[in-house]
All heavy atoms as an XYZ file, in Angstrom:
735
protein
N       0.841     -1.166      0.000
C       0.000      0.000      0.000
C       0.895      1.242      0.000
O       1.894      1.305      0.684
C      -0.913     -0.019      1.229
C      -1.821      1.157      1.265
S      -3.176      1.177      2.458
C      -2.745      0.121      3.755
N       0.505      2.228     -0.809
C       1.275      3.451     -0.914
C       1.025      4.344      0.295
O       0.006      4.241      0.963
C       0.861      4.212     -2.171
C       1.152      3.470     -3.447
C       0.730      4.285     -4.654
O       1.122      5.457     -4.748
O       0.013      3.730     -5.478
N       1.981      5.263      0.527
C       1.786      6.250      1.582
C       0.744      7.252      1.149
O       0.645      7.605     -0.018
C       3.100      6.970      1.885
C       4.100      6.053      2.545
O       3.735      5.098      3.210
N       5.375      6.332      2.353
N      -0.027      7.743      2.096
C      -1.050      8.741      1.823
C      -0.645     10.028      2.514
O      -0.227     10.017      3.670
C      -2.432      8.264      2.331
C      -3.493      9.308      2.052
C      -2.800      6.944      1.682
N      -0.760     11.142      1.783
C      -0.361     12.443      2.308
C      -1.540     13.400      2.315
O      -2.413     13.334      1.456
C       0.769     13.043      1.471
C       2.000     12.180      1.453
C       2.209     11.249      0.448
C       2.951     12.277      2.466
C       3.332     10.441      0.436
C       4.079     11.471      2.468
C       4.269     10.556      1.450
O       5.375      9.748      1.447
N      -1.538     14.295      3.305
C      -2.556     15.327      3.416
C      -1.864     16.682      3.377
O      -0.785     16.846      3.934
C      -3.312     15.201      4.756
O      -3.851     13.901      4.846
C      -4.414     16.220      4.878
N      -2.484     17.652      2.724
C      -1.941     19.012      2.691
C      -2.432     19.747      3.934
O      -3.640     19.827      4.167
C      -2.405     19.741      1.428
S      -1.786     21.430      1.355
N      -1.496     20.262      4.736
C      -1.880     20.989      5.942
C      -2.576     22.303      5.608
O      -3.353     22.813      6.402
C      -0.646     21.278      6.810
C      -0.199     20.102      7.626
C       0.860     20.493      8.646
O       1.709     21.354      8.336
O       0.831     19.933      9.743
N      -2.310     22.856      4.442
C      -2.893     24.140      4.060
C      -4.336     24.008      3.584
O      -5.229     24.672      4.077
C      -2.049     24.799      2.937
O      -0.689     24.855      3.365
C      -2.559     26.183      2.623
N      -4.568     23.137      2.587
C      -5.903     23.057      1.978
C      -6.671     21.789      2.325
O      -7.864     21.698      2.064
C      -5.801     23.192      0.462
S      -4.871     21.874     -0.325
N      -6.010     20.770      2.872
C      -6.702     19.553      3.286
C      -6.848     18.479      2.222
O      -7.445     17.450      2.464
N      -6.316     18.707      1.015
C      -6.397     17.695     -0.035
C      -5.603     16.465      0.366
O      -4.621     16.556      1.097
C      -5.876     18.236     -1.359
C      -6.743     19.273     -2.053
C      -6.047     19.780     -3.305
C      -8.086     18.695     -2.402
N      -6.026     15.302     -0.144
C      -5.379     14.032      0.177
C      -4.934     13.385     -1.128
O      -5.666     13.372     -2.104
C      -6.359     13.099      0.920
C      -5.708     11.772      1.234
C      -6.863     13.764      2.187
N      -3.706     12.837     -1.144
C      -3.189     12.171     -2.332
C      -2.084     11.191     -1.952
O      -1.569     11.225     -0.836
C      -2.668     13.188     -3.369
O      -2.258     12.493     -4.543
C      -1.495     13.978     -2.832
N      -1.727     10.326     -2.899
C      -0.612      9.406     -2.674
C       0.688      9.990     -3.208
O       1.750      9.449     -2.965
C      -0.883      8.065     -3.369
O      -1.146      8.298     -4.744
C      -2.060      7.349     -2.739
N       0.626     11.093     -3.935
C       1.806     11.740     -4.492
C       2.007     13.086     -3.799
O       1.336     14.059     -4.124
C       1.637     11.928     -6.005
C       2.898     12.426     -6.666
O       3.841     12.848     -6.006
N       2.908     12.389     -7.976
N       2.947     13.147     -2.862
C       3.085     14.368     -2.075
C       3.600     15.553     -2.891
O       3.500     16.690     -2.465
C       3.975     14.135     -0.854
C       5.436     13.843     -1.133
C       6.168     13.638      0.180
C       7.631     13.345     -0.046
N       8.333     13.169      1.219
N       4.101     15.295     -4.105
C       4.548     16.382     -4.970
C       3.405     17.252     -5.469
O       3.613     18.353     -5.949
N       2.165     16.767     -5.337
C       1.002     17.522     -5.796
C       0.423     18.418     -4.697
O      -0.539     19.123     -4.940
C      -0.096     16.570     -6.278
C       0.250     15.892     -7.557
N      -0.064     16.414     -8.783
C       0.904     14.734     -7.810
C       0.369     15.606     -9.730
N       0.958     14.572     -9.159
N       1.007     18.398     -3.514
C       0.490     19.180     -2.395
C       1.446     20.309     -2.043
O       2.659     20.180     -2.188
C       0.273     18.277     -1.179
C      -0.672     17.086     -1.386
C      -0.676     16.209     -0.142
C      -2.061     17.563     -1.719
N       0.884     21.422     -1.554
C       1.736     22.567     -1.205
C       2.441     22.387      0.137
O       3.548     22.871      0.324
C       0.920     23.861     -1.223
S      -0.640     23.777     -0.355
N       1.814     21.687      1.075
C       2.407     21.463      2.387
C       2.077     20.040      2.851
O       1.256     19.841      3.741
C       1.866     22.513      3.376
C       2.643     22.537      4.665
O       3.642     21.840      4.810
N       2.183     23.333      5.606
N       2.746     19.008      2.248
C       2.371     17.622      2.539
C       2.859     17.118      3.889
O       3.958     17.432      4.327
C       3.039     16.843      1.411
C       4.220     17.664      1.028
C       3.808     19.094      1.250
N       1.994     16.354      4.546
C       2.351     15.630      5.769
C       1.728     14.243      5.649
O       0.696     14.083      5.005
C       1.833     16.334      7.045
C       2.517     17.664      7.267
C       0.339     16.507      7.018
N       2.361     13.225      6.213
C       1.761     11.883      6.143
C       0.367     11.881      6.778
O       0.151     12.495      7.823
C       2.720     11.014      6.944
C       4.018     11.756      6.934
C       3.655     13.213      6.892
N      -0.562     11.211      6.136
C      -1.926     11.121      6.667
C      -1.911     10.335      7.964
O      -1.190      9.347      8.090
C      -2.845     10.470      5.653
N      -2.702     10.768      8.912
C      -2.707     10.140     10.223
C      -3.456      8.816     10.235
O      -3.118      7.914     10.954
C      -3.334     11.095     11.240
C      -2.509     12.337     11.436
C      -3.123     13.249     12.457
C      -2.152     14.356     12.760
N      -2.510     15.628     12.309
N      -4.491      8.701      9.408
C      -5.326      7.515      9.491
C      -5.810      7.112      8.102
O      -6.307      7.922      7.347
C      -6.526      7.833     10.381
C      -7.442      6.683     10.658
C      -8.551      7.140     11.591
C      -9.519      6.018     11.857
N     -10.647      6.451     12.658
N      -5.639      5.860      7.776
C      -6.172      5.315      6.533
C      -7.362      4.455      6.920
O      -7.249      3.547      7.733
C      -5.113      4.469      5.782
C      -5.715      3.854      4.548
C      -3.912      5.318      5.429
N      -8.505      4.765      6.350
C      -9.722      4.028      6.691
C     -10.182      3.205      5.501
O      -9.796      3.452      4.363
C     -10.859      4.984      7.124
C     -10.503      5.683      8.409
C     -11.156      5.991      6.039
N     -11.034      2.257      5.767
C     -11.572      1.433      4.690
C     -12.745      2.164      4.034
O     -13.384      3.015      4.631
C     -12.010      0.082      5.229
O     -13.046      0.242      6.163
N     -13.033      1.767      2.821
C     -14.140      2.346      2.061
C     -15.447      2.005      2.763
O     -15.706      0.835      3.056
C     -14.134      1.807      0.636
S     -15.546      2.332     -0.348
N     -16.279      3.002      3.032
C     -17.532      2.715      3.729
C     -18.584      2.113      2.812
O     -19.624      1.683      3.264
C     -18.068      3.964      4.418
C     -18.387      5.119      3.535
C     -18.834      6.300      4.373
C     -18.952      7.564      3.532
N     -19.283      8.708      4.335
N     -18.301      2.049      1.513
C     -19.237      1.438      0.580
C     -18.949     -0.046      0.363
O     -19.856     -0.847      0.288
C     -19.210      2.175     -0.767
C     -19.734      3.574     -0.678
C     -18.863      4.631     -0.533
C     -21.083      3.827     -0.724
C     -19.341      5.919     -0.440
C     -21.580      5.109     -0.636
C     -20.700      6.168     -0.487
N     -17.638     -0.406      0.224
C     -17.312     -1.811     -0.078
C     -16.413     -2.468      0.972
O     -16.221     -3.673      0.947
C     -16.653     -1.915     -1.457
S     -15.006     -1.181     -1.538
N     -15.814     -1.679      1.872
C     -14.983     -2.240      2.926
C     -13.522     -2.433      2.557
O     -12.719     -2.846      3.380
N     -13.141     -2.117      1.324
C     -11.762     -2.276      0.879
C     -10.864     -1.231      1.536
O     -11.214     -0.060      1.605
C     -11.676     -2.111     -0.652
O     -12.525     -3.069     -1.259
C     -10.266     -2.280     -1.156
N      -9.690     -1.665      2.020
C      -8.716     -0.737      2.574
C      -7.731     -0.411      1.458
O      -7.089     -1.294      0.897
C      -7.971     -1.357      3.778
C      -6.894     -0.413      4.279
C      -8.940     -1.707      4.877
N      -7.660      0.859      1.108
C      -6.786      1.282      0.024
C      -6.147      2.620      0.351
O      -6.734      3.436      1.063
C      -7.556      1.366     -1.309
O      -6.663      1.793     -2.327
C      -8.706      2.336     -1.235
N      -4.953      2.826     -0.157
C      -4.263      4.088      0.043
C      -4.563      5.090     -1.056
O      -4.131      6.223     -1.007
N      -5.320      4.669     -2.058
C      -5.640      5.546     -3.174
C      -6.873      6.384     -2.846
O      -7.970      5.852     -2.717
C      -5.900      4.708     -4.430
C      -6.065      5.547     -5.675
O      -5.985      6.793     -5.586
O      -6.263      4.958     -6.747
N      -6.716      7.699     -2.724
C      -7.861      8.545     -2.383
C      -8.887      8.631     -3.511
O      -9.998      9.079     -3.310
C      -7.237      9.899     -2.110
C      -5.949      9.890     -2.840
C      -5.482      8.459     -2.838
N      -8.531      8.167     -4.699
C      -9.449      8.205     -5.841
C     -10.220      6.908     -5.996
O     -10.864      6.686     -7.009
C      -8.669      8.492     -7.121
C      -7.970      9.846     -7.081
C      -6.940      9.933     -8.161
N      -5.896      8.948     -7.829
C      -4.977      8.516     -8.661
N      -4.935      8.951     -9.878
N      -4.085      7.637     -8.275
N     -10.190      6.041     -4.989
C     -10.860      4.743     -5.037
C     -12.339      4.901     -5.361
O     -13.055      5.661     -4.718
C     -10.695      4.039     -3.688
C     -11.572      2.848     -3.523
N     -11.333      1.651     -4.150
C     -12.708      2.667     -2.804
C     -12.266      0.784     -3.817
N     -13.122      1.378     -3.004
N     -12.806      4.200     -6.394
C     -14.222      4.165     -6.758
C     -14.602      2.694     -6.897
O     -14.005      1.967     -7.684
C     -14.488      4.910     -8.085
C     -15.949      4.811     -8.464
C     -14.064      6.358     -7.979
N     -15.588      2.261     -6.123
C     -15.994      0.861     -6.152
C     -17.346      0.711     -6.841
O     -18.049      1.691     -7.101
C     -16.048      0.296     -4.740
S     -17.137      1.198     -3.623
N     -17.716     -0.528     -7.131
C     -18.953     -0.815     -7.862
C     -20.197     -0.222     -7.190
O     -21.034      0.353     -7.875
C     -19.103     -2.317     -8.059
N     -20.365     -0.320     -5.864
C     -21.555      0.286     -5.254
C     -21.613      1.803     -5.436
O     -22.684      2.373     -5.500
C     -21.442     -0.077     -3.775
C     -20.578     -1.281     -3.736
C     -19.625     -1.122     -4.886
N     -20.470      2.458     -5.529
C     -20.452      3.900     -5.720
C     -20.805      4.286     -7.147
O     -21.450      5.314     -7.364
C     -19.062      4.468     -5.413
C     -18.765      4.644     -3.957
C     -17.385      5.228     -3.776
O     -16.404      4.649     -4.221
N     -17.309      6.363     -3.138
N     -20.373      3.513     -8.125
C     -20.582      3.856     -9.523
C     -22.059      4.061     -9.819
O     -22.439      4.973    -10.548
C     -19.976      2.781    -10.453
C     -18.463      2.844    -10.352
C     -20.421      2.968    -11.890
C     -17.747      1.738    -11.093
N     -22.901      3.241     -9.221
C     -24.340      3.347     -9.449
C     -24.876      4.686     -8.944
O     -25.769      5.272     -9.541
C     -25.078      2.183     -8.752
C     -26.576      2.328     -8.864
C     -24.608      0.863     -9.311
N     -24.302      5.190     -7.858
C     -24.822      6.391     -7.207
C     -24.023      7.663     -7.460
O     -24.321      8.688     -6.861
C     -24.907      6.157     -5.695
C     -25.853      5.040     -5.358
O     -26.909      4.929     -5.951
N     -25.471      4.196     -4.417
N     -22.993      7.620     -8.307
C     -22.178      8.815     -8.519
C     -23.011      9.928     -9.140
O     -23.642      9.744    -10.180
C     -20.979      8.497     -9.412
C     -19.917      7.618     -8.770
C     -18.821      7.319     -9.772
C     -19.339      8.251     -7.533
N     -23.020     11.076     -8.486
C     -23.813     12.210     -8.955
C     -23.015     13.496     -9.015
O     -23.458     14.474     -9.612
C     -25.009     12.416     -8.029
C     -25.976     11.263     -8.030
C     -27.091     11.496     -7.052
C     -27.976     10.266     -7.002
N     -28.919     10.303     -5.905
N     -21.837     13.545     -8.380
C     -21.092     14.799     -8.274
C     -19.625     14.615     -8.654
O     -19.065     13.541     -8.493
C     -21.170     15.351     -6.842
C     -22.587     15.583     -6.399
C     -23.256     14.656     -5.622
C     -23.265     16.731     -6.792
C     -24.569     14.859     -5.231
C     -24.574     16.945     -6.416
C     -25.223     16.005     -5.635
O     -26.514     16.205     -5.259
N     -19.027     15.693     -9.132
C     -17.603     15.732     -9.450
C     -17.020     16.983     -8.811
O     -17.689     18.017     -8.733
C     -17.372     15.714    -10.977
C     -15.879     15.610    -11.293
C     -17.993     16.923    -11.644
C     -15.589     15.287    -12.737
N     -15.791     16.893     -8.324
C     -15.127     18.038     -7.708
C     -14.506     18.908     -8.808
O     -13.735     18.412     -9.633
C     -14.049     17.572     -6.738
S     -13.200     18.946     -5.934
N     -14.847     20.179     -8.821
C     -14.296     21.110     -9.807
C     -12.819     21.384     -9.563
O     -12.123     21.856    -10.448
C     -15.066     22.427     -9.790
C     -16.452     22.303    -10.396
O     -16.660     21.390    -11.219
O     -17.322     23.118    -10.045
N     -12.329     21.069     -8.376
C     -10.934     21.321     -8.041
C     -10.012     20.166     -8.441
O      -9.017     20.369     -9.114
C     -10.808     21.579     -6.538
O      -9.476     21.779     -6.170
N     -10.367     18.947     -8.048
C      -9.460     17.811     -8.262
C     -10.007     16.735     -9.191
O      -9.289     15.825     -9.567
C      -9.091     17.182     -6.926
S     -10.487     16.450     -6.054
N     -11.288     16.787     -9.539
C     -11.868     15.796    -10.437
C     -12.364     14.539     -9.765
O     -12.788     13.600    -10.423
N     -12.329     14.499     -8.459
C     -12.781     13.328     -7.717
C     -14.291     13.162     -7.861
O     -15.032     14.131     -7.934
C     -12.408     13.499     -6.245
C     -12.620     12.283     -5.418
C     -12.080     12.515     -4.027
N     -12.233     11.313     -3.244
C     -11.920     11.216     -1.982
N     -11.430     12.259     -1.351
N     -12.074     10.095     -1.335
N     -14.771     11.921     -7.890
C     -16.189     11.621     -8.019
C     -16.764     11.238     -6.665
O     -16.065     10.666     -5.831
C     -16.391     10.459     -8.996
C     -15.865     10.680    -10.401
C     -15.880      9.376    -11.173
C     -16.679     11.727    -11.113
N     -18.049     11.539     -6.449
C     -18.684     11.180     -5.182
C     -20.189     11.065     -5.366
O     -20.768     11.605     -6.304
C     -18.379     12.223     -4.114
N     -20.816     10.358     -4.434
C     -22.263     10.208     -4.465
C     -22.958     11.259     -3.617
O     -24.153     11.457     -3.725
C     -22.655      8.812     -3.987
O     -22.127      8.588     -2.694
N     -22.207     11.955     -2.767
C     -22.763     13.000     -1.911
C     -21.954     14.283     -2.060
O     -20.730     14.244     -2.175
C     -22.735     12.556     -0.446
C     -23.552     11.322     -0.174
C     -23.410     10.909      1.269
C     -24.144      9.605      1.523
N     -23.933      9.131      2.878
N     -22.627     15.419     -2.034
C     -21.963     16.722     -2.186
C     -20.928     16.973     -1.080
O     -19.873     17.547     -1.325
C     -22.986     17.854     -2.159
C     -23.894     17.913     -3.345
C     -24.861     19.081     -3.236
N     -24.204     20.359     -3.350
C     -23.906     20.971     -4.493
N     -24.233     20.402     -5.627
N     -23.297     22.131     -4.492
N     -21.253     16.558      0.146
C     -20.376     16.860      1.275
C     -19.074     16.057      1.272
O     -18.211     16.279      2.111
C     -21.115     16.690      2.600
C     -21.665     15.289      2.817
O     -21.597     14.465      1.886
O     -22.159     15.034      3.935
N     -18.901     15.163      0.309
C     -17.663     14.395      0.206
C     -16.620     15.111     -0.651
O     -15.497     14.638     -0.784
C     -17.950     13.014     -0.385
C     -18.867     12.164      0.482
S     -19.321     10.629     -0.311
C     -17.861      9.656     -0.017
N     -16.989     16.269     -1.236
C     -16.099     17.000     -2.140
C     -15.916     18.428     -1.667
O     -16.781     18.999     -1.010
C     -16.684     17.009     -3.560
C     -16.946     15.636     -4.176
C     -17.724     15.785     -5.467
C     -15.645     14.894     -4.407
N     -14.774     19.033     -2.038
C     -14.518     20.404     -1.617
C     -15.206     21.423     -2.524
O     -15.653     22.459     -2.065
C     -13.014     20.673     -1.543
S     -12.087     20.194     -3.002
N     -15.302     21.144     -3.837
C     -15.980     22.038     -4.794
C     -16.892     21.201     -5.693
O     -16.593     20.987     -6.861
C     -14.959     22.801     -5.624
C     -14.168     23.817     -4.801
C     -13.229     24.649     -5.627
N     -13.937     25.294     -6.727
C     -13.349     25.638     -7.862
N     -12.073     25.414     -8.043
N     -14.034     26.213     -8.818
N     -18.026     20.731     -5.158
C     -18.882     19.819     -5.928
C     -19.697     20.515     -7.013
O     -20.101     21.665     -6.873
C     -19.811     19.249     -4.864
C     -19.894     20.309     -3.828
C     -18.546     20.976     -3.817
N     -19.905     19.802     -8.103
C     -20.865     20.215     -9.125
C     -21.520     18.939     -9.646
O     -20.914     17.874     -9.660
C     -20.198     21.004    -10.251
O     -19.315     20.192    -10.966
N     -22.760     19.068    -10.054
C     -23.530     17.901    -10.492
C     -22.985     17.370    -11.813
O     -22.588     18.130    -12.688
C     -24.993     18.263    -10.643
N     -22.960     16.049    -11.934
C     -22.562     15.419    -13.190
C     -23.782     15.464    -14.100
O     -24.858     15.025    -13.709
C     -22.126     13.955    -12.972
C     -20.870     13.908    -12.105
C     -21.902     13.254    -14.299
C     -20.447     12.502    -11.725
N     -23.621     16.012    -15.304
C     -24.781     16.055    -16.202
C     -25.233     14.650    -16.563
O     -24.413     13.776    -16.824
C     -24.270     16.793    -17.434
C     -22.840     17.069    -17.214
C     -22.442     16.569    -15.878
N     -26.538     14.451    -16.544
C     -27.076     13.129    -16.880
C     -26.938     12.908    -18.372
O     -27.118     13.815    -19.170
C     -28.528     13.027    -16.474
C     -28.698     13.157    -14.981
C     -29.878     12.402    -14.525
C     -29.926     12.536    -13.004
N     -30.524     11.466    -12.370
N     -26.610     11.684    -18.718
C     -26.429     11.333    -20.118
C     -27.793     11.221    -20.780
O     -28.707     10.606    -20.252
C     -25.682     10.011    -20.221
C     -25.107      9.737    -21.564
C     -24.251      8.485    -21.532
O     -24.509      7.566    -20.786
N     -23.231      8.462    -22.355
N     -27.913     11.855    -21.930
C     -29.180     11.800    -22.648
C     -29.332     10.426    -23.271
O     -28.382      9.855    -23.778
C     -29.219     12.866    -23.735
C     -29.220     14.264    -23.188
C     -29.281     15.274    -24.303
C     -29.254     16.679    -23.747
N     -29.273     17.687    -24.803
N     -30.546      9.933    -23.200
C     -30.808      8.625    -23.786
C     -30.837      8.771    -25.301
O     -31.384      9.723    -25.833
C     -32.136      8.067    -23.293
C     -32.116      7.708    -21.834
C     -33.423      7.099    -21.415
C     -33.374      6.736    -19.938
N     -34.630      6.154    -19.494
N     -30.248      7.818    -25.961
C     -30.228      7.828    -27.421
C     -31.628      7.530    -27.938
O     -32.299      6.617    -27.468
C     -29.235      6.809    -27.954
N     -32.042      8.318    -28.887
C     -33.358      8.120    -29.477
C     -33.204      7.212    -30.682
O     -32.449      7.496    -31.601
C     -33.975      9.473    -29.907
C     -35.319      9.255    -30.585
C     -34.091     10.393    -28.718
N     -33.916      6.115    -30.638
C     -33.855      5.180    -31.755
C     -34.950      5.554    -32.744
O     -36.118      5.688    -32.377
C     -34.049      3.742    -31.280
C     -32.914      3.248    -30.429
C     -33.130      1.801    -30.050
C     -31.988      1.296    -29.193
N     -32.177     -0.091    -28.805
N     -34.542      5.747    -33.959
C     -35.510      6.073    -34.989
C     -36.107      4.779    -35.518
O     -35.410      3.796    -35.728
C     -34.851      6.849    -36.121
C     -34.369      8.209    -35.690
C     -33.810      8.971    -36.859
C     -33.344     10.341    -36.419
N     -32.787     11.109    -37.523
N     -37.396      4.829    -35.725
C     -38.071      3.653    -36.259
C     -37.675      3.487    -37.721
O     -37.685      4.431    -38.500
C     -39.569      3.807    -36.136
N     -37.301      2.315    -38.052
C     -36.912      2.015    -39.418
C     -38.076      1.291    -40.071
O     -38.488      0.228    -39.641
C     -35.642      1.134    -39.463
C     -35.288      0.796    -40.895
C     -34.506      1.821    -38.756
N     -38.614      1.909    -41.081
C     -39.721      1.261    -41.775
C     -39.230      0.794    -43.130
O     -38.590      1.528    -43.865
C     -40.902      2.218    -41.931
O     -40.500      3.331    -42.692
N     -39.507     -0.428    -43.383
C     -39.101     -1.006    -44.662
C     -40.322     -1.054    -45.561
O     -41.386     -1.516    -45.164
C     -38.542     -2.415    -44.472
C     -37.257     -2.440    -43.693
C     -36.744     -3.850    -43.597
C     -35.458     -3.889    -42.808
N     -34.951     -5.249    -42.666
N     -40.143     -0.551    -46.737
C     -41.234     -0.599    -47.687
C     -41.177     -1.944    -48.388
O     -40.180     -2.293    -49.001
C     -41.125      0.529    -48.692
C     -41.327      1.879    -48.070
C     -41.283      2.958    -49.110
C     -41.476      4.310    -48.455
N     -41.431      5.393    -49.431
N     -42.236     -2.658    -48.213
C     -42.298     -3.976    -48.830
C     -43.111     -3.832    -50.103
O     -44.293     -3.495    -50.082
C     -42.962     -4.994    -47.874
C     -43.035     -6.357    -48.530
C     -42.199     -5.044    -46.575
N     -42.447     -4.050    -51.195
C     -43.125     -3.925    -52.479
C     -43.422     -5.321    -53.043
O     -42.711     -6.270    -52.752
N     -44.483     -5.388    -53.743
C     -44.828     -6.664    -54.360
C     -43.968     -6.828    -55.574
O     -43.837     -5.935    -56.404
C     -46.282     -6.699    -54.739
C     -47.200     -6.657    -53.519
C     -48.638     -6.727    -53.954
C     -49.558     -6.665    -52.737
N     -50.954     -6.702    -53.118
N     -43.360     -7.951    -55.671
C     -42.525     -8.207    -56.840
C     -43.394     -8.771    -57.957
O     -44.240     -9.625    -57.742
C     -41.394     -9.173    -56.509
O     -41.928    -10.396    -56.101
N     -43.183     -8.237    -59.101
C     -43.950     -8.695    -60.260
C     -43.076     -9.628    -61.050
O     -41.964     -9.283    -61.422
C     -44.370     -7.515    -61.116
C     -45.314     -6.589    -60.413
C     -45.703     -5.465    -61.324
C     -46.597     -4.490    -60.610
N     -46.998     -3.384    -61.460
N     -43.591    -10.772    -61.252
C     -42.855    -11.750    -62.042
C     -43.353    -11.671    -63.468
O     -44.529    -11.749    -63.741
C     -43.047    -13.156    -61.499
C     -42.462    -13.351    -60.126
C     -42.640    -14.785    -59.693
C     -42.119    -14.970    -58.287
N     -42.294    -16.315    -57.810
N     -42.437    -11.453    -64.316
C     -42.841    -11.424    -65.734
C     -42.342    -12.674    -66.433
O     -41.243    -13.134    -66.205
C     -42.333    -10.172    -66.426
O     -41.022     -9.910    -66.077
N     -43.181    -13.174    -67.255
C     -42.841    -14.400    -67.983
C     -42.684    -14.141    -69.437
O     -43.201    -13.376    -70.111
C     -43.900    -15.471    -67.787
C     -43.894    -15.986    -66.384
C     -44.886    -17.117    -66.297
C     -44.942    -17.634    -64.884
N     -45.805    -18.720    -64.732
């Protein structure tokens, strides 16, 4: 498992301390409350979350099912359903000539 770092200034969490302005080792690594997996990757997304993902962080791009899990949340636009056009085949009577 990789080391996890937290920025003392802004509170962001990552496994790459080069991306933080004031990195310190994270004090506690917890398991995912959706699937129970223990991971050092703060971007962990599991199958139960994918169904409920509704928000994306405008700051870091992280996905979440609840607004309060992100620092700058915005709603993920819902995908428009593809409209299937009805295909009508013209059936013509074939004339057999002898």
